C-alpha positions as CSV (number, residue, x, y, z in Angstrom):
1,M,143.8,45.9,85.0
2,E,141.9,44.0,87.8
3,V,138.3,42.7,87.5
4,V,137.3,45.2,90.2
5,A,138.4,48.1,88.0
6,L,136.7,46.7,84.9
7,S,133.5,46.1,87.0
8,A,132.7,49.8,86.5
9,A,131.6,48.9,83.0
10,F,129.3,46.1,84.0
11,P,125.6,46.6,83.3
12,R,123.6,48.9,85.6
13,R,119.9,48.3,86.1
14,S,117.3,50.9,85.1
15,E,113.8,51.3,86.3
16,V,111.3,49.4,84.2
17,D,107.5,49.0,84.6
18,P,107.1,45.6,86.3
19,R,104.1,44.8,84.0
20,M,106.4,45.3,81.0
21,L,108.9,43.0,82.4
22,E,106.3,40.4,83.0
23,R,105.2,40.6,79.4
24,A,108.8,40.4,78.1
25,G,109.5,37.4,80.3
26,R,106.9,35.1,78.9
27,D,105.7,33.9,75.5
28,G,103.9,36.6,73.6
29,R,104.3,39.4,71.2
30,V,106.8,41.5,73.2
31,R,109.3,38.7,73.7
32,G,108.6,37.2,70.3
33,I,109.2,40.4,68.3
34,G,112.1,41.4,70.6
35,V,114.0,38.2,70.0
36,E,113.4,38.3,66.2
37,L,114.7,41.9,66.1
38,L,117.7,41.0,68.1
39,K,118.4,38.1,65.8
40,A,118.1,40.3,62.7
41,A,120.4,43.0,64.3
42,R,123.0,40.4,65.1
43,S,122.9,38.9,61.6
44,A,124.0,42.2,60.0
45,P,125.7,44.2,62.9
46,H,126.9,47.1,60.6
47,R,123.2,47.8,59.7
48,A,121.7,47.0,63.2
49,S,120.3,50.5,63.8
50,G,118.5,50.6,60.4
51,T,117.3,47.0,60.9
52,L,115.9,47.8,64.3
53,R,114.2,51.1,63.2
54,A,112.5,49.3,60.3
55,G,111.5,46.4,62.4
56,L,109.9,48.5,65.0
57,R,108.0,50.5,62.4
58,E,106.6,47.2,61.1
59,A,105.8,45.8,64.5
60,R,102.2,47.1,64.5
61,A,101.2,44.5,67.1
62,L,103.1,46.5,69.7
63,H,101.7,49.6,71.3
64,S,104.0,52.6,71.8
65,R,105.4,51.7,75.3
66,E,106.1,48.1,74.2
67,R,107.8,49.3,71.1
68,R,110.0,51.6,73.1
69,F,110.8,48.9,75.6
70,V,111.7,46.4,72.8
71,G,114.0,48.9,71.1
72,D,115.8,49.8,74.4
73,T,116.2,46.1,75.3
74,V,117.6,45.1,71.9
75,Y,120.1,48.0,72.0
76,D,121.1,47.0,75.6
77,C,121.7,43.5,74.4
78,I,124.0,44.8,71.6
79,R,125.9,47.0,74.0
80,H,126.5,44.0,76.3
81,A,126.9,41.4,73.6
82,G,130.3,40.3,74.9
83,L,129.1,39.5,78.4
84,L,125.9,37.9,77.2
85,Q,127.6,35.6,74.8
86,R,130.1,34.5,77.5
87,L,127.3,33.8,80.0
88,A,124.4,32.6,77.7
89,G,126.0,31.3,74.5
90,T,124.8,32.3,71.1
91,S,121.1,32.0,71.3
92,E,119.2,35.3,71.1
93,L,116.4,33.8,73.2
94,D,118.8,33.0,75.9
95,W,120.3,36.5,75.7
96,W,116.8,38.0,76.0
97,N,115.7,35.8,78.9
98,L,118.9,36.5,80.9
99,W,118.7,40.3,80.4
100,I,115.0,40.4,81.3
101,A,115.6,38.2,84.4
102,W,118.4,40.5,85.5
103,L,116.2,43.6,85.0
104,A,113.6,41.9,87.1
105,G,116.0,41.6,90.0
106,Q,117.8,38.3,89.5
107,E,121.5,38.4,90.4
108,V,123.9,37.7,87.6
109,D,127.6,37.1,88.2
110,W,128.9,39.4,85.4
111,A,132.5,39.2,86.8
112,S,132.6,35.4,86.0
113,A,132.5,36.3,82.3
114,I,135.9,37.9,82.4
115,A,137.5,36.0,85.3
116,G,140.9,34.7,84.4
117,L,141.1,36.4,81.0
118,P,144.1,38.5,80.0
119,E,143.4,42.3,80.3
120,V,142.9,43.0,76.6
121,E,140.5,40.1,76.2
122,A,138.5,41.1,79.3
123,V,138.2,44.6,77.9
124,G,137.1,43.2,74.6
125,V,134.3,41.3,76.4
126,I,132.9,44.1,78.5
127,A,133.2,46.5,75.5
128,S,131.7,44.0,73.1
129,T,134.4,44.6,70.6
130,S,137.3,42.7,69.1
131,T,140.6,42.1,70.9
132,R,142.2,44.4,68.3
133,G,139.7,47.1,69.2
134,A,140.2,46.5,72.9
135,A,144.0,47.0,72.5
136,A,143.4,50.3,70.6
137,L,141.2,51.5,73.5
138,L,143.7,50.6,76.1
139,A,146.5,52.3,74.1
140,S,144.4,55.5,73.7
141,L,142.7,55.7,77.1
142,G,144.8,53.7,79.5
143,E,143.3,53.5,83.0
144,A,140.2,55.5,81.9
145,T,139.1,52.7,79.6
146,P,136.6,51.1,82.0
147,R,135.0,54.6,82.6
148,F,134.8,55.2,78.9
149,I,133.1,51.8,78.4
150,A,130.7,52.4,81.3
151,A,129.7,55.8,79.9
152,S,129.4,54.3,76.4
153,N,127.0,51.7,77.7
154,R,124.5,54.3,78.9
155,R,121.8,55.7,76.7
156,A,122.7,59.1,75.3
157,P,120.6,62.1,76.0
158,T,118.7,63.8,73.1
159,C,120.4,67.2,72.3
160,I,119.3,70.0,70.0
161,R,121.0,73.0,68.4
162,L,119.1,76.3,68.1
163,N,118.9,77.8,64.6
164,P,120.1,81.4,65.4
165,R,117.8,82.7,62.6
166,A,114.8,81.5,64.8
167,G,115.5,83.5,67.9
168,N,117.3,82.9,71.2
169,V,117.6,79.9,73.5
170,D,115.1,81.1,76.1
171,A,112.5,81.6,73.4
172,L,113.1,78.1,72.0
173,V,112.8,76.6,75.5
174,A,109.5,78.4,76.1
175,R,108.2,77.4,72.6
176,L,109.1,73.8,73.1
177,S,107.5,73.8,76.5
178,K,104.2,74.9,75.0
179,E,104.4,71.8,72.7
180,G,105.0,69.6,75.8
181,I,108.7,69.2,75.1
182,H,110.9,70.0,78.1
183,S,114.5,71.1,77.7
184,E,117.3,72.7,79.6
185,P,120.6,74.3,78.6
186,S,123.5,71.9,78.1
187,P,126.8,72.4,79.9
188,I,128.5,71.6,76.6
189,A,126.5,73.2,73.8
190,G,122.8,73.7,72.8
191,L,119.9,72.1,74.8
192,R,119.3,68.7,76.3
193,V,115.8,67.3,76.1
194,V,114.3,66.2,79.4
195,G,112.7,62.8,79.0
196,R,111.4,61.5,75.7
197,A,109.8,63.6,73.0
198,N,108.7,63.4,69.4
199,L,110.9,66.2,68.2
200,V,110.5,65.7,64.5
201,G,106.7,66.0,65.0
202,S,107.0,69.3,66.6
203,R,106.0,72.5,64.8
204,A,109.2,74.2,65.9
205,Y,111.3,71.5,64.2
206,R,109.2,71.6,61.0
207,E,109.7,75.3,60.8
208,G,113.5,75.0,61.2
209,A,113.9,76.4,64.7
210,F,116.3,73.7,65.7
211,E,118.2,70.6,64.6
212,I,118.8,67.4,66.6
213,Q,122.6,67.3,67.2
214,D,124.9,66.0,69.9
215,E,126.8,68.6,71.9
216,G,130.2,67.2,70.8
217,S,129.2,67.6,67.2
218,Q,128.2,71.2,67.9
219,R,131.5,71.9,69.6
220,L,133.4,70.6,66.6
221,A,131.5,72.9,64.3
222,E,132.3,75.8,66.7
223,L,136.0,75.0,66.5
224,V,136.0,75.9,62.8
225,D,135.2,79.5,63.7
226,A,133.2,79.8,60.4
227,E,133.6,83.0,58.4
228,G,133.9,84.0,54.8
229,V,133.8,80.9,52.5
230,V,133.6,77.6,54.3
231,V,134.0,74.1,52.9
232,D,132.6,71.0,54.7
233,F,134.6,68.3,52.9
234,C,132.9,65.3,54.4
235,A,129.5,66.8,55.0
236,G,127.2,63.8,55.1
237,A,123.7,64.8,56.0
238,G,124.9,68.2,57.1
239,G,124.7,68.5,60.9
240,K,127.9,70.5,61.1
241,S,127.3,72.3,57.8
242,L,124.0,73.7,59.1
243,A,125.7,74.7,62.4
244,M,128.4,76.6,60.5
245,A,126.3,78.1,57.7
246,P,124.6,81.0,59.7
247,H,128.1,82.4,60.5
248,C,129.6,82.5,57.0
249,D,129.0,84.1,53.6
250,K,129.0,80.9,51.5
251,L,129.2,77.2,52.5
252,W,130.2,74.4,50.1
253,A,129.1,70.9,51.3
254,F,131.0,68.0,49.7
255,D,130.5,64.3,50.1
256,V,130.9,61.1,48.1
257,R,127.4,60.0,49.1
258,S,124.8,61.8,46.9
259,S,121.9,60.4,49.0
260,A,123.3,62.1,52.1
261,L,123.6,65.4,50.2
262,V,119.9,65.1,49.3
263,E,119.0,65.1,53.0
264,L,121.3,68.0,53.6
265,R,119.5,70.1,51.0
266,K,116.2,69.3,52.6
267,R,117.5,70.4,56.0
268,A,119.1,73.5,54.7
269,K,115.8,74.5,53.1
270,R,113.9,73.9,56.3
271,A,116.4,76.1,58.2
272,G,116.1,78.9,55.7
273,L,119.8,78.7,54.6
274,R,120.0,79.6,51.0
275,H,123.8,80.1,50.7
276,V,124.6,76.3,51.1
277,T,125.6,74.5,47.9
278,T,126.1,70.8,47.8
279,R,128.3,68.9,45.4
280,A,129.2,65.2,45.1
281,L,132.9,64.4,45.2
282,E,134.3,62.5,42.2
283,R,135.4,58.9,42.3
284,G,138.3,58.6,44.7
285,G,137.1,61.6,46.7
286,S,138.4,64.4,44.5
287,V,136.8,67.8,44.1
288,P,134.8,68.2,40.9
289,A,136.9,69.5,38.0
290,D,135.1,72.8,37.8
291,L,135.9,73.6,41.4
292,K,139.6,72.9,41.4
293,G,140.4,76.6,41.8
294,L,138.1,77.0,44.8
295,R,139.8,78.5,47.9
296,A,138.2,78.8,51.3
297,D,138.8,80.6,54.5
298,R,137.8,77.5,56.5
299,V,137.8,73.8,55.6
300,L,136.4,71.1,57.9
301,V,137.3,67.5,57.4
302,D,135.0,65.4,59.6
303,A,136.7,62.3,58.5
304,P,135.2,58.8,58.3
305,C,136.3,56.9,61.4
306,S,135.6,53.9,63.7
307,G,132.9,55.8,65.4
308,S,134.2,54.7,68.9
309,G,133.1,58.1,70.3
310,V,129.4,57.5,69.4
311,W,128.9,54.0,70.9
312,R,126.1,55.3,73.1
313,R,124.0,56.1,70.1
314,H,125.3,53.4,67.8
315,P,126.3,50.4,69.8
316,E,126.5,48.3,66.6
317,L,129.7,50.2,65.7
318,R,131.6,48.2,68.3
319,S,131.8,45.4,65.7
320,R,133.8,47.7,63.3
321,L,136.7,48.3,65.7
322,D,139.0,45.8,64.0
323,E,141.6,47.6,61.9
324,P,141.6,51.4,62.6
325,Q,145.0,51.6,60.9
326,D,143.3,51.2,57.5
327,L,141.0,54.1,58.4
328,A,144.0,56.2,59.4
329,H,145.4,55.8,55.9
330,T,142.1,56.9,54.4
331,Q,141.8,59.8,56.8
332,R,145.3,61.1,55.9
333,Q,144.4,60.9,52.2
334,I,141.3,63.0,52.7
335,L,143.2,65.5,54.8
336,D,145.8,65.9,52.0
337,R,143.1,66.5,49.4
338,A,141.2,69.0,51.6
339,R,144.2,71.1,52.4
340,R,144.5,72.2,48.8
341,L,141.2,74.1,49.2
342,V,142.5,76.3,52.0
343,G,143.3,79.9,51.0
344,E,146.3,81.8,52.3
345,G,146.1,82.3,56.0
346,G,143.1,80.0,56.2
347,R,142.2,77.3,58.7
348,L,141.9,73.6,58.2
349,V,140.1,71.6,60.9
350,Y,140.4,67.8,61.1
351,G,137.8,66.0,63.2
352,T,136.5,62.6,64.0
353,C,133.9,61.0,66.3
354,S,136.6,58.7,67.6
355,V,138.6,58.4,70.8
356,L,141.5,56.4,69.3
357,R,144.9,58.1,69.1
358,E,145.8,56.3,65.8
359,E,142.8,58.0,64.1
360,N,143.4,61.4,65.7
361,D,146.8,62.4,67.1
362,A,148.8,60.0,64.9
363,V,147.1,61.3,61.7
364,I,147.9,64.9,62.7
365,D,151.5,64.1,63.7
366,G,152.1,62.6,60.3
367,F,150.4,65.5,58.4
368,V,152.5,68.2,60.2
369,A,155.7,66.2,59.8
370,D,155.1,65.7,56.1
371,T,153.5,68.9,55.1
372,P,155.5,72.1,55.4
373,G,153.7,75.4,55.9
374,W,151.2,74.1,58.5
375,E,151.2,74.5,62.3
376,R,148.9,73.2,65.0
377,G,146.3,75.4,66.6
378,P,143.7,74.6,69.3
379,T,142.7,71.0,70.0
380,L,139.3,69.7,71.0
381,R,139.1,66.4,72.8
382,L,135.7,65.3,74.2
383,T,134.8,61.9,75.8
384,P,131.5,60.6,77.2
385,H,133.1,59.7,80.5
386,E,134.6,63.1,81.1
387,H,132.2,65.5,79.4
388,G,128.9,63.6,79.1
389,C,128.7,64.0,75.4
390,D,129.7,61.9,72.4
391,G,133.5,61.4,71.9
392,F,134.9,63.9,69.4
393,F,138.4,65.0,68.4
394,G,139.2,68.2,66.6
395,Q,142.5,69.8,65.6
396,V,142.9,73.2,64.1
397,L,145.7,73.4,61.4
398,Q,146.7,76.9,60.4
399,R,148.3,77.6,57.1
400,V,151.3,79.9,57.5
């Protein structure tokens, strides 16, 4: 793949207040705090989002616009870490200065960072991921890889899902507008917020009228076609559980992380969903002993994955893309456990927020080949460069 094709994924300038750029380009609180937060995020890349959120909360010397600018800039530096390291070395201060100078109009020869590199290494640099991860992207996306990286380097829109118990879409748009929050219907699912807004501070949110949830995540929940008894086998904090719950009689939410289930219960209470029951899975991911006989009409396995589909929101996940094969083994184990909960004629749905074939199609191919009595149903495949939402894969498996 030539440099000209990969150039589609080079950084694109965004409009920034010149006064903010001036502050960020000289000694002072904006640059000082920004460089320290960038350093902290790089020191523990898997926890970069949490580190940045905590650091911004504690940065009381910054006013709101400065705080937002610092957060955006640190995230942009993480997104383009591969290019910045090739051009500016390892110093966070040099990264910051180069990025700010480029935002201010200075020309930067991004192409020189990948000139002469083999294709897989060049993709790794522009995607800020490992060579192993770059090879997995190329094997899964082929010629679309630069477009995927370019879309993943853009900031994601804020999306919300209406709680059907709270009314209809038009009523929610009008209600949010009265609170100064502007939104519009999404072409994929739910609503997209126009501009920035303090959603969790809104009265509509506190009263359970909506949840913050990407369109791709909403579409995966829709693929389940929830009815009767539903099991969300890897529920986490419950985004998909709460999307499915209004359409079924009973929802069981399982996860190995008890802390995530605590958050799920809070959200379910706020949404007025009283038929949602949470249970922690036993060590090794097994269903609690007293629920071994549970059978459901629908079972969703939103499997742990590389997170390659959500790089827009979590750019730090790029550093995890080393050995997806290990994840594929875990994903298959979880799928095998979950299928035992599906009743006769029921539906098992496997999903990930990954775009890698080895975590998606290959897992399903192995399952169908090794497990008699199951056949493929509809497939969901969403990517940021084709659909404008996070990357998601979903596969319906029908018990026959």
